[in-house]
DRENSE-923244 format. One record per residue (C-alpha): residue in one letter; x negated, y, z negated. Coordinates in nm, 2 decimals. Layout:
BEGIN
  code      xx      yy      zz
     A       X       Y       Z
...
This chain:
BEGIN
  code      xx      yy      zz
     M   -0.76   -0.45    3.03
     A   -0.63   -0.56    3.37
     A   -0.76   -0.28    3.53
     L   -1.12   -0.44    3.42
     S   -1.31   -0.68    3.66
     P   -1.44   -0.98    3.53
     R   -1.78   -0.89    3.51
     L   -1.69   -0.54    3.30
     R   -1.50   -0.74    3.09
     K   -1.80   -0.98    2.99
     R   -1.94   -0.64    2.86
     L   -1.70   -0.51    2.68
     D   -1.81   -0.61    2.33
     A   -2.14   -0.46    2.36
     A   -1.96   -0.12    2.53
     V   -1.77   -0.11    2.22
     E   -2.07   -0.17    1.97
     K   -2.24    0.09    2.19
     L   -2.00    0.35    2.18
     A   -1.94    0.32    1.84
     A   -2.29    0.47    1.77
     R   -2.23    0.76    2.00
     P   -2.18    1.13    1.84
     V   -1.81    1.19    1.83
     T   -1.69    1.57    1.83
     S   -1.32    1.69    1.79
     D   -1.13    2.01    1.88
     G   -0.78    2.10    1.96
     G   -0.65    1.73    1.93
     I   -0.92    1.59    2.21
     C   -1.13    1.35    2.09
     R   -1.49    1.37    2.27
     I   -1.74    1.06    2.27
     A   -2.06    1.10    2.44
     V   -2.16    0.84    2.67
     D   -2.49    0.98    2.75
     D   -2.60    1.33    2.77
     E   -2.38    1.42    3.08
     T   -2.11    1.15    3.05
     F   -1.80    1.20    2.77
     V   -1.48    1.03    2.69
     E   -1.18    1.22    2.57
     L   -0.89    1.08    2.41
     H   -0.63    1.34    2.41
     A   -0.43    1.27    2.11
     P   -0.15    1.59    2.03
     G   -0.05    1.53    1.66
     G   -0.32    1.26    1.65
     T   -0.17    0.98    1.82
     V   -0.29    0.86    2.19
     A    0.02    0.81    2.38
     A   -0.04    0.72    2.75
     E   -0.29    0.55    2.93
     D   -0.40    0.86    3.14
     A   -0.48    1.02    2.78
     I   -0.81    0.84    2.79
     R   -0.99    0.97    3.01
     C   -1.42    0.93    3.12
     G   -1.64    1.15    3.38
     C   -1.81    0.84    3.49
     L   -1.81    0.73    3.86
     L   -1.60    0.43    3.81
     A   -1.30    0.60    3.63
     P   -1.06    0.50    3.59
     A   -1.12    0.13    3.58
     C   -1.45    0.18    3.35
     V   -1.56    0.03    3.06
     H   -1.58    0.31    2.86
     R   -1.23    0.40    2.85
     A   -1.16    0.03    2.72
     A   -1.41    0.06    2.47
     A   -1.27    0.38    2.36
     A   -0.92    0.29    2.33
     T   -1.08   -0.06    2.15
     L   -1.25    0.15    1.88
     A   -0.93    0.41    1.81
     P   -0.72    0.28    1.49
     I   -0.39    0.13    1.54
     V   -0.12    0.41    1.53
     D    0.13    0.33    1.23
     D    0.49    0.54    1.26
     T    0.66    0.41    0.97
     S    0.45    0.69    0.78
     A    0.61    0.95    1.00
     P    0.77    1.18    0.80
     A    1.17    1.14    0.77
     P    1.38    1.45    0.95
     S    1.40    1.73    0.67
     D    1.75    1.81    0.78
     A    1.88    1.48    0.70
     P    2.06    1.58    0.35
     D    2.06    1.20    0.23
     Q    1.73    1.09    0.38
     P    1.52    0.96    0.14
     S    1.14    1.05    0.19
     P    0.96    0.87    0.40
     P    0.84    0.50    0.23
     A    0.54    0.34    0.32
     P    0.53    0.05    0.46
     D    0.63   -0.32    0.32
     E    0.39   -0.55    0.19
     S    0.42   -0.74    0.50
     D    0.26   -0.47    0.71
     A   -0.12   -0.50    0.64
     T   -0.17   -0.26    0.92
     A    0.04    0.02    0.78
     P   -0.03    0.22    0.52
     L    0.08    0.03    0.18
     T    0.21    0.18   -0.10
     D    0.29   -0.13   -0.27
     P   -0.02   -0.18   -0.48
     T    0.01   -0.56   -0.47
     E   -0.08   -0.58   -0.09
     A   -0.35   -0.27   -0.10
     R   -0.65   -0.49   -0.11
     T   -0.91   -0.24   -0.17
     S   -1.19   -0.23    0.02
     A   -1.51    0.00    0.08
     P   -1.45    0.37    0.20
     P   -1.38    0.35    0.58
     A   -1.67    0.38    0.82
     A   -1.75    0.65    1.01
     A   -1.66    0.49    1.32
     P   -1.32    0.36    1.41
     T   -1.26    0.00    1.29
     G   -0.91    0.01    1.39
     S   -0.80   -0.13    1.71
     A   -0.54   -0.03    1.99
     P   -0.45   -0.21    2.33
     P   -0.71   -0.11    2.61
     A   -0.70    0.17    2.85
     A   -0.46   -0.03    3.07
     A   -0.24   -0.11    2.79
     P    0.12    0.05    2.86
     T    0.07    0.28    2.56
     G   -0.28    0.31    2.52
     S   -0.39    0.34    2.18
     A   -0.02    0.46    2.05
     L    0.24    0.16    1.91
     P    0.62    0.24    1.92
     A    0.81    0.38    1.66
     S    0.95    0.07    1.56
     A    0.70    0.01    1.28
     L    0.64   -0.28    1.11
     T    0.78   -0.31    0.77
     S    0.91   -0.66    0.71
     S    1.01   -0.79    0.39
     A    1.23   -1.06    0.54
     P    1.20   -1.40    0.31
     T    0.99   -1.69    0.45
     S    1.22   -1.93    0.63
     S    0.97   -2.02    0.89
     A    1.02   -2.37    1.09
     L    0.72   -2.56    1.08
     P    0.51   -2.79    1.29
     S    0.66   -3.11    1.43
     S    0.28   -3.24    1.48
     P    0.15   -3.29    1.26
     P    0.49   -3.27    1.02
     L    0.43   -3.03    0.72
     P    0.37   -3.23    0.39
     S    0.57   -3.17    0.08
     A    0.39   -3.05   -0.24
     P    0.24   -3.24   -0.48
     T    0.46   -3.43   -0.64
     G    0.51   -3.37   -1.00
     Y    0.57   -3.00   -1.03
     A    0.91   -2.85   -1.11
     L    1.03   -2.51   -1.17
     P    1.24   -2.48   -1.51
     A    1.57   -2.58   -1.52
     S    1.61   -2.21   -1.60
     A    1.42   -1.91   -1.57
     P    1.54   -1.61   -1.69
     T    1.53   -1.30   -1.42
     S    1.59   -1.00   -1.64
     S    1.34   -0.85   -1.50
     A    1.40   -0.86   -1.13
     P    1.63   -0.65   -0.93
     T    1.93   -0.75   -0.73
     P    1.79   -0.75   -0.38
     L    1.99   -0.55   -0.08
     P    2.05   -0.79    0.25
     L    1.74   -0.68    0.45
     T    1.80   -0.89    0.77
     T    2.07   -0.97    1.02
     S    2.17   -1.31    1.10
     A    2.17   -1.23    1.49
     P    2.06   -1.52    1.71
     T    1.74   -1.47    1.89
     T    1.75   -1.34    2.26
     P    1.57   -1.46    2.52
     P    1.30   -1.15    2.55
     Q    1.25   -1.22    2.19
     A    1.20   -1.57    2.27
     A    0.94   -1.47    2.53
     A    0.78   -1.24    2.29
     A    0.73   -1.51    2.04
     E    0.60   -1.76    2.28
     A    0.35   -1.43    2.41
     L    0.21   -1.43    2.01
     W    0.17   -1.75    1.98
     Q   -0.05   -1.85    2.26
     A   -0.27   -1.51    2.19
     A   -0.30   -1.67    1.83
     V   -0.38   -2.02    1.98
     L   -0.63   -1.84    2.16
     V   -0.81   -1.63    1.88
     L   -0.78   -1.97    1.66
     D   -0.97   -2.16    1.91
     A   -1.23   -1.89    1.99
     G   -1.28   -1.78    1.59
     V   -1.38   -1.48    1.47
     D   -1.73   -1.54    1.67
     G   -1.55   -1.53    2.00
     A   -1.28   -1.33    1.95
     G   -1.41   -1.01    2.10
     A   -1.21   -0.69    2.23
     V   -1.10   -0.93    2.52
     L   -0.89   -1.15    2.30
     Q   -0.82   -0.90    2.04
     A   -0.64   -0.66    2.34
     G   -0.44   -1.00    2.44
     L   -0.28   -1.01    2.09
     L   -0.25   -0.63    2.05
     R   -0.04   -0.64    2.40
     A    0.16   -0.96    2.25
     A    0.23   -0.75    1.91
     H    0.32   -0.43    2.13
     T    0.59   -0.68    2.32
     A    0.69   -0.79    2.01
     R    0.75   -0.44    1.84
     L    0.98   -0.36    2.16
     A    1.15   -0.70    2.13
     A    1.24   -0.62    1.76
     L    1.02   -0.87    1.60
     P    0.85   -0.68    1.32
     R    0.74   -0.95    1.11
     P    0.53   -1.13    1.32
     A    0.38   -0.83    1.51
     A    0.28   -0.68    1.19
     A    0.10   -1.02    1.11
     A   -0.05   -0.97    1.46
     I   -0.20   -0.63    1.39
     R   -0.30   -0.77    1.06
     T   -0.48   -1.02    1.23
     V   -0.67   -0.80    1.42
     N   -0.76   -0.57    1.21
     G   -0.90   -0.85    0.97
     L   -1.09   -0.96    1.29
     R   -1.27   -0.61    1.36
     A   -1.33   -0.60    1.01
     A   -1.49   -0.94    0.99
     R   -1.67   -0.87    1.31
     A   -1.83   -0.56    1.18
     A   -1.93   -0.70    0.83
     E   -1.72   -0.49    0.64
     P   -1.80   -0.49    0.27
     G   -1.40   -0.53    0.20
     H   -1.33   -0.81    0.46
     R   -1.21   -1.14    0.29
     T   -1.17   -1.44    0.53
     A   -0.91   -1.57    0.33
     E   -0.72   -1.29    0.38
     L   -0.76   -1.34    0.73
     A   -0.63   -1.69    0.73
     D   -0.36   -1.59    0.57
     A   -0.25   -1.34    0.84
     L   -0.34   -1.61    1.11
     A   -0.14   -1.84    0.97
     E    0.16   -1.57    0.91
     L    0.13   -1.52    1.23
     L    0.15   -1.87    1.37
     S    0.44   -1.97    1.17
     T    0.66   -1.69    1.23
     A    0.60   -1.72    1.62
     Y    0.66   -2.10    1.65
     G    0.95   -2.10    1.45
     L    1.09   -1.89    1.67
     R    1.02   -2.07    2.01
     R    1.20   -2.36    1.81
     P    1.59   -2.41    1.76
     G    1.73   -2.25    1.44
     T    2.01   -2.10    1.25
     P    2.05   -1.73    1.32
     D    2.00   -1.66    0.94
     A    1.66   -1.87    0.96
     H    1.54   -1.68    1.27
     A    1.63   -1.35    1.14
     A    1.40   -1.40    0.86
     L    1.16   -1.48    1.07
     R    1.20   -1.19    1.28
     G    1.21   -0.92    0.98
     T    1.34   -0.57    0.95
     A    1.14   -0.28    1.12
     R    1.28   -0.01    0.88
     R    1.37   -0.01    0.52
     A    1.71    0.03    0.45
     Y    1.85    0.24    0.16
     A    2.15    0.23   -0.03
     P    2.34    0.48   -0.26
     G    2.20    0.40   -0.63
     G    2.43    0.62   -0.85
     S    2.29    0.75   -1.16
     L    1.99    0.60   -1.31
     R    1.83    0.59   -1.66
     L    1.48    0.46   -1.65
     Y    1.19    0.43   -1.85
     G    0.83    0.47   -1.76
     L    0.59    0.15   -1.77
     F    0.26    0.22   -1.61
     T    0.10    0.38   -1.29
     E   -0.15    0.21   -1.09
     P   -0.36    0.33   -0.84
     V   -0.33    0.21   -0.44
     L   -0.66    0.22   -0.22
     T   -0.58    0.02    0.10
     S   -0.78   -0.07    0.41
     T   -0.61    0.14    0.65
     G   -0.73    0.45    0.50
     H   -0.46    0.54    0.27
     A   -0.45    0.59   -0.10
     G   -0.25    0.73   -0.38
     V   -0.04    0.60   -0.71
     V    0.28    0.40   -0.74
     T    0.47    0.45   -1.09
     W    0.66    0.17   -1.20
     T    0.96    0.23   -1.40
     A    1.26   -0.02   -1.51
     D    1.62    0.08   -1.62
     A    1.83   -0.08   -1.97
     A    1.88   -0.39   -1.79
     G    1.50   -0.44   -1.68
     R    1.58   -0.39   -1.33
     L    1.22   -0.24   -1.20
     Y    1.20    0.06   -0.98
     T    0.88    0.21   -0.83
     V    0.81    0.59   -0.76
     P    0.52    0.59   -0.50
     D    0.28    0.91   -0.39
     V    0.05    0.73   -0.10
     A   -0.07    0.94    0.19
     P   -0.39    0.92    0.41
     G   -0.70    0.96    0.19
     G   -0.97    0.77    0.03
     P   -1.08    0.66   -0.35
     A   -1.05    1.04   -0.43
     R   -0.72    1.07   -0.37
     A   -0.60    0.73   -0.56
     R   -0.82    0.86   -0.87
     N   -0.64    1.21   -0.85
     A   -0.31    1.10   -0.76
     G   -0.16    1.03   -1.11
     D   -0.19    1.39   -1.16
     R    0.02    1.53   -0.88
     A    0.41    1.61   -0.96
     V    0.67    1.34   -0.88
     R    0.83    1.43   -0.55
     M    1.18    1.39   -0.68
     G    1.44    1.64   -0.79
     D    1.32    1.93   -0.97
     T    1.11    1.74   -1.21
     A    0.76    1.87   -1.29
     L    0.64    1.55   -1.44
     T    0.32    1.40   -1.35
     H    0.28    1.05   -1.26
     R    0.05    0.99   -1.58
     D    0.38    1.18   -1.75
     L    0.64    0.98   -1.60
     A    0.45    0.64   -1.69
     R    0.52    0.72   -2.10
     A    0.84    0.93   -2.05
     G    1.17    0.90   -1.91
     L    1.36    0.98   -1.56
     V    1.76    1.08   -1.54
     V    1.83    1.04   -1.17
     S    2.15    1.10   -1.00
     G    2.22    1.06   -0.64
     A    1.96    0.80   -0.65
     T    1.88    0.62   -0.30
     V    1.74    0.29   -0.36
     S    1.59    0.02   -0.10
     A    1.58   -0.36   -0.15
     D    1.24   -0.34   -0.31
     G    1.31   -0.10   -0.57
     R    1.17    0.20   -0.44
     L    1.31    0.52   -0.50
     G    1.43    0.75   -0.22
     A    1.36    1.14   -0.27
     G    1.62    1.28   -0.04
     R    1.76    1.64   -0.06
     S    2.08    1.50   -0.22
     V    1.87    1.31   -0.49
     R    1.87    1.51   -0.86
     A    1.62    1.42   -1.11
     A    1.54    1.56   -1.47
     A    1.26    1.45   -1.75
     A    1.39    1.23   -2.00
     A    1.28    1.03   -2.32
     G    1.08    0.76   -2.26
     A    1.02    0.45   -2.47
     D    0.78    0.27   -2.62
     W    0.66   -0.12   -2.49
     T    0.78   -0.22   -2.83
     E    1.13   -0.04   -2.80
     E    1.43   -0.14   -2.63
     P    1.51   -0.14   -2.31
     L    1.12   -0.21   -2.24
     A    1.06   -0.47   -2.48
     A    1.30   -0.71   -2.36
     L    1.05   -0.75   -2.06
     W    0.80   -0.91   -2.33
     S    1.05   -1.13   -2.44
     V    1.09   -1.38   -2.11
     P    0.87   -1.66   -2.21
     V    0.55   -1.64   -1.97
     A    0.64   -2.02   -1.77
     H    0.94   -1.87   -1.69
     Q    0.79   -1.53   -1.57
     V    0.54   -1.73   -1.37
     A    0.84   -1.94   -1.23
     R    0.99   -1.66   -1.13
     A    0.68   -1.48   -0.96
     L    0.64   -1.77   -0.74
     A    0.97   -1.85   -0.66
     A    0.99   -1.50   -0.54
     G    0.66   -1.54   -0.37
     A    0.79   -1.82   -0.17
     A    1.07   -1.59   -0.09
     R    0.84   -1.32    0.05
     A    1.00   -1.09   -0.20
     T    0.72   -1.07   -0.47
     R    0.53   -0.78   -0.38
     A    0.82   -0.56   -0.31
     T    1.05   -0.61   -0.61
     G    0.75   -0.62   -0.87
     E    0.85   -0.96   -0.95
     D    0.48   -1.10   -0.97
     L    0.41   -0.89   -1.23
     L    0.35   -1.04   -1.62
     F    0.45   -0.89   -1.94
     L    0.21   -1.08   -2.15
     D    0.12   -1.06   -2.54
     A   -0.19   -1.21   -2.55
     T   -0.55   -1.21   -2.80
     L   -0.88   -1.14   -2.63
     T   -1.07   -1.46   -2.68
     G   -1.39   -1.48   -2.47
     V   -1.52   -1.36   -2.14
     A   -1.56   -1.60   -1.80
     R   -1.87   -1.55   -1.62
     E   -1.79   -1.57   -1.24
     A   -1.97   -1.54   -0.89
     G   -1.73   -1.20   -0.82
     G   -1.80   -1.06   -1.22
     D   -1.69   -1.11   -1.56
     C   -1.33   -1.18   -1.64
     L   -1.16   -1.16   -1.98
     V   -1.02   -1.52   -2.17
     A   -0.72   -1.43   -2.36
     E   -0.48   -1.70   -2.52
     C   -0.11   -1.61   -2.43
     D    0.14   -1.80   -2.61
     G   -0.07   -2.09   -2.62
     I   -0.18   -2.07   -2.28
     T   -0.53   -1.98   -2.19
     V   -0.55   -1.69   -1.93
     R   -0.83   -1.53   -1.72
     L   -0.75   -1.17   -1.66
     T   -0.95   -1.02   -1.39
     A   -1.00   -0.67   -1.26
     A   -0.72   -0.54   -1.03
     D   -0.96   -0.36   -0.82
     D   -1.34   -0.40   -0.81
     H   -1.36   -0.06   -0.61
     P   -1.65    0.17   -0.85
     E   -1.46    0.49   -0.80
     L   -1.16    0.32   -1.00
     A   -1.18    0.23   -1.37
     H   -1.07   -0.11   -1.34
     R   -1.39   -0.29   -1.40
     E   -1.55   -0.02   -1.64
     N   -1.24   -0.10   -1.83
     L   -1.25   -0.44   -1.85
     A   -1.59   -0.47   -1.97
     L   -1.55   -0.23   -2.23
     L   -1.23   -0.47   -2.36
     A   -1.48   -0.76   -2.37
     T   -1.66   -0.60   -2.65
     A   -1.39   -0.61   -2.87
     L   -1.26   -0.97   -2.91
     G   -1.00   -1.02   -3.14
     T   -0.78   -0.74   -3.04
     R   -0.43   -0.82   -3.00
     V   -0.29   -0.63   -2.68
     R    0.06   -0.63   -2.53
     A   -0.05   -0.61   -2.13
     I    0.13   -0.60   -1.83
     A   -0.07   -0.79   -1.53
     R   -0.03   -0.94   -1.18
     L    0.02   -1.30   -1.10
     V   -0.30   -1.44   -0.89
     P   -0.20   -1.78   -0.80
     A   -0.51   -2.01   -0.86
     G   -0.56   -2.38   -1.02
     H   -0.59   -2.21   -1.40
     P   -0.38   -1.91   -1.54
     R   -0.50   -1.63   -1.37
     A   -0.36   -1.29   -1.40
     A   -0.52   -0.92   -1.30
     L   -0.49   -0.69   -1.56
     L   -0.28   -0.34   -1.48
     A   -0.22   -0.21   -1.82
     V   -0.24   -0.26   -2.18
     R   -0.08   -0.12   -2.50
     L   -0.38   -0.11   -2.75
     P   -0.39    0.04   -3.10
     A   -0.45    0.34   -2.99
     G   -0.16    0.36   -2.72
     R   -0.08    0.28   -2.38
     H   -0.36    0.27   -2.12
     D   -0.32    0.25   -1.74
     L   -0.67    0.06   -1.67
     G   -0.72    0.18   -1.28
     L   -0.66    0.56   -1.41
     D   -0.76    0.59   -1.78
     R   -1.10    0.52   -1.88
     L   -1.11    0.38   -2.21
     Q   -1.35    0.48   -2.46
     R   -1.51    0.30   -2.79
     Q   -1.28    0.41   -3.04
     D   -0.99    0.28   -2.81
     V   -1.08   -0.06   -2.81
     T   -1.17   -0.14   -3.19
     P   -1.05   -0.49   -3.29
     T   -0.83   -0.50   -3.55
     S   -0.87   -0.87   -3.66
     P   -1.25   -0.94   -3.52
     L   -1.30   -1.32   -3.43
     P   -1.56   -1.49   -3.66
     E   -1.83   -1.50   -3.33
     P   -1.72   -1.17   -3.15
     A   -2.01   -1.19   -2.89
     P   -1.88   -1.29   -2.54
     R   -1.96   -1.66   -2.45
     P   -1.89   -1.83   -2.14
     V   -1.58   -2.04   -2.04
     R   -1.61   -2.36   -1.84
     P   -1.37   -2.38   -1.55
     T   -1.05   -2.56   -1.55
     P   -1.07   -2.89   -1.36
     S   -0.82   -2.87   -1.08
     A   -0.74   -3.07   -0.72
     P   -1.00   -3.02   -0.49
     L   -0.79   -2.84   -0.23
     H   -1.10   -2.62   -0.18
     I   -1.22   -2.90    0.04
     L   -0.94   -2.81    0.27
     R   -0.93   -2.48    0.25
     R   -1.29   -2.46    0.33
     R   -1.25   -2.64    0.67
     T   -0.93   -2.40    0.76
     E   -1.15   -2.09    0.69
     Q   -1.43   -2.21    0.88
     V   -1.21   -2.29    1.19
     V   -1.08   -1.92    1.14
     V   -1.44   -1.80    1.15
     A   -1.61   -2.03    1.38
     G   -1.32   -2.15    1.61
     R   -1.24   -2.51    1.69
     R   -1.60   -2.60    1.74
     A   -1.65   -2.61    1.37
     L   -1.47   -2.95    1.35
     T   -1.56   -3.10    1.67
     H   -1.88   -3.20    1.56
     A   -1.74   -3.44    1.30
     A   -1.50   -3.66    1.54
     P   -1.68   -3.66    1.89
     A   -1.49   -3.75    2.19
     R   -1.46   -4.13    2.30
     P   -1.69   -4.22    2.55
     H   -1.55   -4.23    2.92
     T   -1.53   -4.63    3.03
     T   -1.27   -4.62    3.26
     A   -1.33   -4.66    3.63
     P   -1.34   -4.32    3.80
     H   -1.07   -4.39    4.07
     T   -0.82   -4.49    3.77
     R   -0.64   -4.19    3.58
     P   -0.71   -4.27    3.21
     R   -0.47   -4.18    2.96
     H   -0.51   -3.92    2.70
     T   -0.85   -3.99    2.56
     T   -0.84   -3.99    2.16
     A   -1.13   -3.92    1.93
     P   -1.21   -4.22    1.71
     H   -1.08   -4.19    1.33
     T   -1.38   -4.14    1.11
     T   -1.37   -4.14    0.74
     T   -1.59   -3.84    0.63
     P   -1.71   -3.73    0.28
     D   -1.43   -3.46    0.28
     T   -1.13   -3.72    0.36
     A   -1.28   -3.96    0.10
     L   -1.32   -3.70   -0.17
     L   -0.97   -3.58   -0.09
     R   -0.83   -3.95   -0.10
     R   -1.02   -4.02   -0.42
     A   -0.81   -3.74   -0.60
     G   -0.49   -3.88   -0.49
     L   -0.48   -3.62   -0.20
     S   -0.37   -3.84    0.09
     T   -0.18   -3.57    0.26
     A   -0.43   -3.33    0.27
     A   -0.72   -3.58    0.41
     E   -0.45   -3.69    0.66
     L   -0.43   -3.28    0.75
     L   -0.78   -3.27    0.77
     D   -0.83   -3.56    0.98
     A   -0.52   -3.45    1.22
     M   -0.75   -3.10    1.26
     R   -1.08   -3.29    1.36
     R   -0.89   -3.55    1.59
     T   -0.75   -3.22    1.76
     A   -0.99   -3.03    1.77
     A   -1.23   -3.31    1.95
     E   -0.94   -3.47    2.19
     R   -1.03   -3.43    2.55
     G   -0.83   -3.59    2.82
     R   -0.93   -3.65    3.16
     D   -0.85   -3.59    3.51
     G   -0.79   -3.82    3.82
     F   -1.19   -3.79    3.87
     G   -1.27   -3.89    3.55
     R   -1.36   -3.51    3.45
     L   -1.32   -3.39    3.10
     V   -1.04   -3.14    3.11
     S   -0.98   -2.87    2.82
     A   -0.89   -2.94    2.49
     D   -0.53   -2.94    2.36
     T   -0.55   -2.57    2.17
     D   -0.17   -2.60    2.11
     A   -0.21   -2.91    1.91
     F   -0.50   -2.81    1.74
     A   -0.32   -2.48    1.63
     R   -0.02   -2.70    1.53
     A   -0.27   -2.91    1.31
     W   -0.44   -2.65    1.18
     L   -0.11   -2.45    1.09
     A    0.03   -2.76    0.94
     A   -0.30   -2.77    0.70
     A   -0.23   -2.40    0.61
     R    0.11   -2.37    0.52
     Y    0.07   -2.73    0.30
     L   -0.22   -2.55    0.10
     D    0.02   -2.29    0.03
     E    0.28   -2.51   -0.11
     A   -0.01   -2.72   -0.30
     S   -0.19   -2.43   -0.46
     T    0.16   -2.26   -0.59
     A    0.24   -2.63   -0.75
     L   -0.07   -2.63   -0.88
     C   -0.04   -2.24   -1.02
     R    0.28   -2.34   -1.19
     E    0.19   -2.63   -1.37
     A   -0.10   -2.44   -1.47
     W    0.11   -2.21   -1.66
     R    0.28   -2.46   -1.86
     T    0.21   -2.49   -2.21
């Protein structure tokens, strides 16, 4: 990017769009893009990775300082080295684990992070630093797999408010189904290079937030990628992962990809700002270690294990990886996962359940393991419960257990409210998706259908709580939505289910697997038949009927404003709080000009609902968005984007805490 002239930088976004529509050929590790009939851009990628700046070559007269090289590098997907195979000669080395849930740019073998999107477009939608970046489109091998608990320092201006009062965890929440975590971070102090890398990430993220999706073109994305690359080299995998995820979200938004969700982009940007801000401030070694994260999943000897299959769910990620993850449990209720995720699309996610489990000499497929058992000796286990498959691991098939039999039945004996409290507590520690603690084991009766904008969902009664059960994945090539529709025709059926908690202001969970009178079914892989869902005790009115939404606090007002900033940038809020007109003499150097306090309908509604802190945070965002200082000649100077980013971050963190509290309260009987 530094090699481009200012004129070419302005043309970069248009060049990227034009190049994405040009024909692409690949031959012998060389990807060739036709700029026109006579000019080509070549990406030399032995092994599929562009690892150096001079590996991107252009035949135009302005090369190497041409816009075509930068556009080609911008179009190239970001390399992820965490999926590289482990050395085969390492006898105790587990098979390559896929990246952790906190690395949204990497292939995600944990399906809870694998937000399904539409199949990847023909043109690359990922990103890499432009040609002038130190490593071209490749990033270092210290890939991002942070699963460190969240312990970020919070903005001091404005301060992060506490969650609404009146919500508390149960005094004692059983955690029998949660694995005992292994240490994931080292409590070393943050070094000066790491602090400098965190500062670079913060500044790059502030610029992105100020511009929004509409203004965050290739130049700002390249700056954020360069900061992420520096953070990787400085051993800051967690904030670097958030930066890469933010860039991917920006590109998906600008390309109007069907799988893009503004809320996910906002979450990624909040994670990036939170971790970078915390590392810029003084803190304890433990707190900073949590913010830095870990680059590789550590495995430890697990001895001999006797496992019982629970269910298998398909994985389909927006990074072009697909497969399945099979969940198992031991006699104590600890959960273990056996993944099979690799580059691929919906077809692989649909068919990987019939592939043999890659562990020992067992011939079990993932479908078989979900209903059978496994005896493992010499096991290696990561902190998130993932089983390694090194050469020293031995495994053999064994008898399984029904969900109504011990030891699996114990998972359903924990009260639902305690399961939710456990899931929310683990989510606050960034460990939920890694350990499966967001899984809910429910005994429920199907009672109705709720009509929602995103599709119908089931309504079920569970321990006196009315729960909405949604499809875990809406991709048409997976069976979730079709099975949910069939279950909706059998109201009155009593089911034993496994679902994943969906934080919301009302009880909500994504349905993953069910046990019906006809047997157990993995709803992402198995396609139910009409005879499978015949109700045994039909309700008096079996026809589906709409269910009114559960009233909740109007947090959506603040959430909508934070997401509007992500889309349109700081200017999305400036219209509501104009700057105070300049009234001082030109020869006098005025103090910082502050926008007048205004009471908008949004803040008035929040205050009427008792959410005064949310109203203050919204006011702070509007005020910092519109504040402008003046120089000694009375001219307006640039806005304080740093203060605006802190205000936005405080609002985002407040929303997380308040949503968690409201979710906990909603699940109480």
